[in-house]
Backbone bond lengths (Angstrom), bond angles and torsions (degrees), N, CA, C in turn:
res aa  C-N    CA-C-N  psi(-1)  N-CA   C-N-CA  omega(-1)  CA-C   N-CA-C  phi
1 X - - - 1.449 - - 1.491 109.23 -
2 X 1.320 117.50 133.16 1.433 123.37 176.01 1.511 109.08 -121.22
3 X 1.342 114.79 133.58 1.460 120.70 178.63 1.553 107.00 -118.66
4 X 1.327 115.30 126.44 1.450 119.84 175.82 1.523 108.36 -115.65
5 X 1.308 114.25 133.59 1.476 121.27 173.71 1.508 111.23 -121.27
6 X 1.316 115.71 139.47 1.434 122.14 -177.06 1.551 107.94 -125.27
7 X 1.292 115.49 128.85 1.460 119.35 174.33 1.545 106.76 -108.70
8 X 1.328 114.11 127.92 1.460 121.67 -177.33 1.494 108.96 -121.43
9 X 1.321 117.66 120.18 1.464 123.63 176.47 1.506 106.92 -99.33
10 X 1.354 115.42 128.00 1.493 120.20 -178.59 1.519 108.84 -127.60
11 X 1.328 113.16 158.22 1.452 124.71 175.62 1.497 108.29 -122.42
12 X 1.336 117.57 132.27 1.444 124.13 179.17 1.476 107.93 -116.80
13 X 1.292 116.35 86.71 1.502 123.12 -172.10 1.545 112.58 -61.61
14 X 1.332 119.13 -36.89 1.446 120.76 -174.93 1.528 114.50 -81.58
15 X 1.346 116.78 -4.66 1.489 121.60 -178.10 1.530 108.73 -67.20
16 X 1.293 116.40 129.41 1.472 121.46 175.57 1.499 112.44 -109.44
17 X 1.348 114.87 -13.79 1.464 120.93 -178.06 1.561 109.72 -148.82
18 X 1.270 116.81 168.25 1.489 120.34 176.39 1.529 110.87 -63.63
19 X 1.338 114.80 -30.26 1.471 119.05 178.28 1.529 109.99 -65.01
20 X 1.320 117.45 -44.21 1.427 122.10 177.43 1.538 110.95 -59.91
21 X 1.301 114.65 -48.24 1.469 121.09 179.63 1.539 110.31 -58.75
22 X 1.326 116.41 -50.47 1.444 119.49 -175.54 1.510 113.82 -63.88
23 X 1.349 115.90 -30.61 1.499 119.50 174.29 1.516 110.32 -61.98
24 X 1.329 117.51 -45.48 1.435 121.14 178.25 1.515 112.94 -66.30
25 X 1.341 117.42 -44.15 1.453 120.52 -176.91 1.542 109.32 -67.88
26 X 1.298 118.22 -41.91 1.489 120.22 177.91 1.505 113.62 -61.08
27 X 1.329 115.29 -42.79 1.449 120.98 178.04 1.534 110.57 -62.96
28 X 1.322 116.27 -46.25 1.465 120.28 -179.20 1.529 110.74 -65.58
29 X 1.322 118.43 -42.46 1.475 121.00 178.33 1.546 111.01 -59.60
30 X 1.325 114.99 -45.56 1.501 119.91 -177.56 1.532 109.51 -65.24
31 X 1.314 117.67 -42.37 1.475 120.57 178.64 1.527 112.55 -63.82
32 X 1.318 117.03 -41.12 1.478 121.19 178.79 1.517 108.82 -64.89
33 X 1.311 119.70 -44.79 1.478 122.38 179.45 1.510 111.09 -61.81
34 X 1.337 116.90 -45.37 1.485 120.58 -175.70 1.532 110.58 -71.27
35 X 1.292 119.22 -35.62 1.471 123.00 -173.78 1.535 109.24 -79.34
36 X 1.336 119.15 -39.01 1.454 120.11 -168.59 1.532 115.34 -115.14
37 X 1.355 116.55 -4.64 1.437 122.06 -178.39 1.553 112.90 53.25
38 X 1.331 112.50 51.99 1.462 122.03 177.20 1.559 109.05 -122.75
39 X 1.297 114.96 166.42 1.463 119.68 173.67 1.543 106.25 -88.26
40 X 1.319 115.69 140.19 1.467 120.45 -178.60 1.532 108.42 -148.88
41 X 1.329 113.88 135.34 1.463 120.16 179.50 1.516 110.86 -149.73
42 X 1.273 117.88 153.41 1.503 122.76 170.11 1.516 106.18 -76.09
43 X 1.358 116.79 119.94 1.472 120.25 -172.28 1.531 114.76 -114.43
44 X 1.330 117.31 -7.86 1.478 118.74 179.83 1.522 108.43 -162.58
45 X 1.328 116.51 166.47 1.458 125.49 178.61 1.526 113.30 59.49
46 X 1.366 116.78 32.21 1.437 120.59 -179.33 1.519 114.02 -61.40
47 X 1.291 116.58 -29.99 1.499 121.55 179.91 1.513 115.50 -90.27
48 X 1.313 116.02 0.23 1.464 119.76 178.00 1.523 109.51 -86.65
49 X 1.327 115.80 137.23 1.456 117.83 -176.05 1.559 111.52 -76.58
50 X 1.327 118.46 -32.40 1.464 119.81 -173.30 1.537 113.72 -112.57
51 X 1.336 118.52 -9.25 1.417 120.47 -175.20 1.533 110.83 -115.33
52 X 1.321 118.04 147.13 1.439 121.94 175.97 1.514 110.13 -146.20
53 X 1.305 114.10 154.83 1.471 120.08 175.33 1.514 108.79 -130.75
54 X 1.316 117.18 121.33 1.448 121.45 179.43 1.525 107.46 -106.02
55 X 1.292 115.23 144.49 1.499 123.79 172.29 1.496 106.88 -113.41
56 X 1.362 114.17 130.53 1.439 121.70 177.71 1.488 108.63 -122.64
57 X 1.307 118.40 135.04 1.456 122.66 -179.38 1.543 110.27 -129.76
58 X 1.335 113.99 144.75 1.469 120.96 178.12 1.506 108.02 -145.02
59 X 1.367 116.78 142.67 1.450 121.72 179.78 1.549 107.54 -127.56
60 X 1.353 112.93 141.18 1.485 117.46 177.03 1.536 109.71 -172.80
61 X 1.290 113.45 -168.27 1.473 117.20 -178.98 1.507 113.07 -108.35
62 X 1.288 118.62 -13.55 1.519 120.86 -175.17 1.533 109.21 -116.59
63 X 1.369 115.23 109.24 1.431 122.70 -176.61 1.547 110.13 -56.24
64 X 1.321 119.85 -42.13 1.440 121.77 -175.85 1.488 113.25 -66.80
65 X 1.325 116.79 -38.18 1.470 121.76 176.62 1.548 109.86 -63.70
66 X 1.320 117.03 -46.48 1.450 121.78 -179.24 1.510 110.68 -63.30
67 X 1.316 116.61 -42.17 1.489 121.84 179.38 1.498 109.66 -60.33
68 X 1.345 115.64 -42.85 1.496 119.97 178.03 1.505 110.70 -61.64
69 X 1.300 119.71 -44.76 1.459 123.38 179.49 1.541 110.47 -59.48
70 X 1.317 114.52 -49.07 1.468 117.98 -179.94 1.506 112.19 -62.47
71 X 1.328 119.19 -36.12 1.445 120.60 177.07 1.545 110.27 -68.39
72 X 1.301 117.39 -34.71 1.471 118.99 175.70 1.510 112.26 -67.38
73 X 1.344 117.95 -31.96 1.469 121.73 174.17 1.525 108.33 -61.31
74 X 1.333 118.42 -49.30 1.436 124.04 -179.71 1.509 110.82 -57.25
75 X 1.327 114.79 -48.98 1.455 121.08 176.60 1.543 112.87 -56.91
76 X 1.319 117.91 -40.55 1.395 126.32 177.88 1.559 112.66 -61.95
77 X 1.343 114.72 -43.10 1.422 120.22 178.56 1.568 110.44 -70.82
78 X 1.292 116.32 -36.44 1.472 119.94 177.43 1.533 111.29 -61.58
79 X 1.291 120.40 -29.83 1.455 124.63 179.50 1.526 112.42 -86.47
80 X 1.298 118.88 -7.25 1.472 120.31 -177.08 1.527 111.03 -65.40
81 X 1.281 116.09 140.06 1.486 120.46 -176.13 1.545 111.76 -82.89
82 X 1.318 120.78 -25.03 1.430 121.42 -175.94 1.533 115.66 -102.59
83 X 1.335 115.76 -21.69 1.468 119.15 179.38 1.495 109.04 -116.64
84 X 1.324 115.73 133.87 1.435 122.33 178.64 1.519 109.84 -102.23
85 X 1.347 116.06 124.89 1.462 120.98 178.97 1.493 110.45 -69.24
86 X 1.324 117.76 123.39 1.465 122.35 177.80 1.502 107.67 -97.20
87 X 1.335 120.64 -44.90 1.442 122.17 179.91 1.508 107.94 -163.58
88 X 1.345 113.75 164.25 1.447 122.21 175.10 1.484 110.49 -148.18
89 X 1.333 117.66 148.29 1.433 119.67 177.57 1.561 107.65 -148.69
90 X 1.343 115.96 145.75 1.473 121.36 -177.37 1.528 107.79 -118.01
91 X 1.283 114.65 143.92 1.494 122.92 171.90 1.525 109.06 -129.42
92 X 1.315 114.72 147.31 1.440 121.68 -178.70 1.519 109.69 -121.22
93 X 1.364 113.86 142.94 1.441 119.02 177.35 1.546 106.74 -135.46
């Protein structure tokens, strides 16, 4: 069993309130889950108006397949119009 976790740091420049930010984060989390069949949650910076941290997890038996899926998630976030990708990092267990 291979477990891959991805931490994604995002910036939401147009957010003026936590409500604005949460709308963007919730939409992004839902689209990531639906598109890639992974677990996704906001894991840090919940009280920051413009910053967010998403945690993505995937489990499987083939490291290369999982790595490909996580890279596609990063690419997906990079293309998002409302959230700007600041950084991403992957860990394996």
